C-alpha positions as CSV (number, residue, x, y, z in Angstrom):
1,M,43.4,45.0,62.0
2,P,44.6,41.5,63.1
3,L,42.4,38.4,62.6
4,I,41.6,35.7,65.1
5,D,40.1,32.6,63.5
6,G,39.5,34.8,60.4
7,T,37.3,37.2,62.3
8,P,38.1,40.8,62.5
9,T,39.1,41.9,66.0
10,Q,38.0,45.1,67.7
11,Y,40.1,46.9,70.3
12,A,38.4,49.0,73.0
13,M,40.2,50.3,76.1
14,G,42.8,47.6,76.1
15,L,40.3,44.8,75.4
16,V,40.3,42.6,72.3
17,V,36.8,41.6,71.2
18,G,36.6,39.0,68.7
19,E,36.4,35.2,68.3
20,R,38.6,32.4,69.3
21,A,38.0,28.6,68.8
22,G,34.7,29.5,67.1
23,R,33.4,31.3,70.2
24,R,32.9,34.9,70.9
25,M,35.5,36.2,73.3
26,I,36.8,39.2,75.2
27,A,40.4,39.2,75.9
28,H,43.3,41.2,77.4
29,G,47.0,40.5,77.6
30,G,50.1,42.1,79.0
31,G,53.5,41.8,80.3
32,I,56.4,43.2,82.4
33,N,60.1,42.4,82.9
34,G,60.1,38.8,81.5
35,Y,56.5,37.9,82.4
36,L,53.6,37.7,79.9
37,S,49.8,37.1,80.5
38,E,46.8,36.5,78.4
39,V,43.1,36.3,79.6
40,S,40.1,35.4,77.5
41,Y,36.5,35.4,78.6
42,F,34.0,33.5,76.5
43,P,30.6,35.0,77.5
44,D,28.3,32.6,75.7
45,D,30.0,29.7,77.7
46,D,30.8,31.7,80.9
47,V,34.4,30.3,80.6
48,L,37.5,32.2,81.6
49,L,41.0,31.0,80.5
50,V,44.1,32.6,81.9
51,V,47.7,31.9,80.9
52,L,50.6,33.2,83.0
53,Q,54.1,32.8,81.4
54,N,57.4,33.7,83.0
55,S,59.2,33.8,79.6
56,T,59.2,36.1,76.7
57,G,60.1,33.4,74.2
58,P,58.8,33.3,70.7
59,Q,55.6,31.4,71.6
60,G,53.7,33.9,73.8
61,P,50.8,33.0,76.1
62,G,48.3,33.8,73.2
63,A,49.4,30.6,71.4
64,L,49.0,28.5,74.5
65,L,45.6,30.1,75.3
66,E,44.5,29.3,71.7
67,T,45.5,25.6,72.2
68,F,43.6,25.5,75.5
69,A,40.5,27.1,73.9
70,N,40.5,24.6,71.1
71,L,40.8,21.7,73.7
72,V,38.0,23.1,75.9
73,F,35.6,23.7,73.1
74,S,36.3,20.7,70.9
75,P,33.6,18.0,70.9
76,V,34.4,15.2,73.4
77,P,35.0,11.9,71.5
78,P,32.9,9.0,72.5
79,P,34.8,6.7,74.9
80,V,36.5,3.6,73.5
81,A,35.4,0.5,75.4
82,V,38.2,-1.6,76.9
83,P,37.1,-5.0,78.5
84,Y,37.4,-5.1,82.2
85,T,39.5,-8.1,83.3
86,G,38.5,-8.0,87.0
87,S,35.4,-9.1,88.6
88,L,32.5,-6.7,88.0
89,D,30.7,-8.1,91.1
90,S,33.5,-6.9,93.3
91,L,32.6,-3.3,92.3
92,V,28.8,-3.6,92.8
93,G,27.6,-1.8,96.0
94,E,26.5,1.4,97.6
95,Y,29.0,4.3,98.1
96,A,28.5,7.4,100.0
97,G,30.6,10.4,101.0
98,A,31.4,14.0,100.3
99,G,31.2,15.1,96.7
100,R,32.0,18.6,95.7
101,G,30.8,20.1,98.9
102,T,27.7,18.1,99.3
103,H,26.7,14.5,100.3
104,L,26.9,12.1,97.4
105,H,25.3,8.6,97.4
106,V,25.9,6.4,94.4
107,V,24.6,2.8,93.9
108,V,26.6,0.7,91.5
109,T,24.7,-2.3,89.8
110,R,25.6,-4.6,87.1
111,D,23.8,-5.0,83.7
112,G,25.5,-7.8,81.9
113,D,29.1,-6.8,81.2
114,R,28.4,-3.1,82.1
115,L,28.2,-1.2,85.3
116,V,25.4,1.2,86.0
117,F,26.0,4.1,88.4
118,T,22.8,5.5,90.0
119,T,23.1,8.8,91.9
120,R,20.5,9.4,94.5
121,G,19.0,12.8,93.7
122,P,19.6,14.6,90.4
123,G,21.3,12.6,87.8
124,G,19.6,9.2,87.8
125,A,21.1,6.0,86.4
126,A,23.9,6.2,84.0
127,P,25.5,3.1,82.2
128,A,29.2,3.5,82.1
129,T,32.0,2.4,79.6
130,H,35.3,1.0,81.0
131,V,38.0,2.9,79.2
132,G,41.0,1.1,80.8
133,D,43.0,1.1,84.0
134,G,39.8,0.7,86.1
135,V,38.3,4.0,84.9
136,W,34.6,4.1,84.0
137,V,33.2,7.0,81.9
138,S,29.5,8.1,81.4
139,G,29.1,11.5,79.7
140,S,31.7,13.9,81.2
141,I,32.0,11.9,84.4
142,R,34.9,9.6,85.2
143,R,34.7,7.1,88.0
144,W,37.4,4.7,89.4
145,F,37.5,2.3,92.4
146,T,40.1,1.8,95.1
147,L,40.4,-2.1,95.6
148,A,41.3,-3.8,98.9
149,N,41.5,-7.6,99.1
150,G,39.9,-8.0,95.7
151,R,36.9,-5.8,96.6
152,A,36.1,-2.2,96.0
153,S,36.5,-0.1,99.1
154,E,36.1,3.3,97.7
155,L,34.6,5.0,94.6
156,R,36.1,8.1,93.3
157,V,34.2,10.5,90.9
């Protein structure tokens, strides 16, 4: 019986039930005429990873899926702050528009040398860290501005 992450794997009706990247998973793979596939569902996280490969080389889709699973489930390192060399005041303002199928309204204020992004509705205020190239991070959210004539004209989330 093969091992995945050191855990015995069970086979049932073509499905592999076991563990990958430290998470319970249900998987299935296959292939035909130079094409390979691997699908893993992680029920505790409600995550589905799919790899389709048009090669039957030595590294099959299972190896790539293992790499993706490790990336998806690894802890996110804290952002490393990079000083912002532009004018923070030029980024302060109110921004509104479509965001993932709904209206999004964000107020950007300044707190010393940091920006604070306040979303109207759920979410509240979130201080952000500048990580370089005009990208601001708070939690898992990345934000950046489009500048025109030295002022922010658009906020992207």
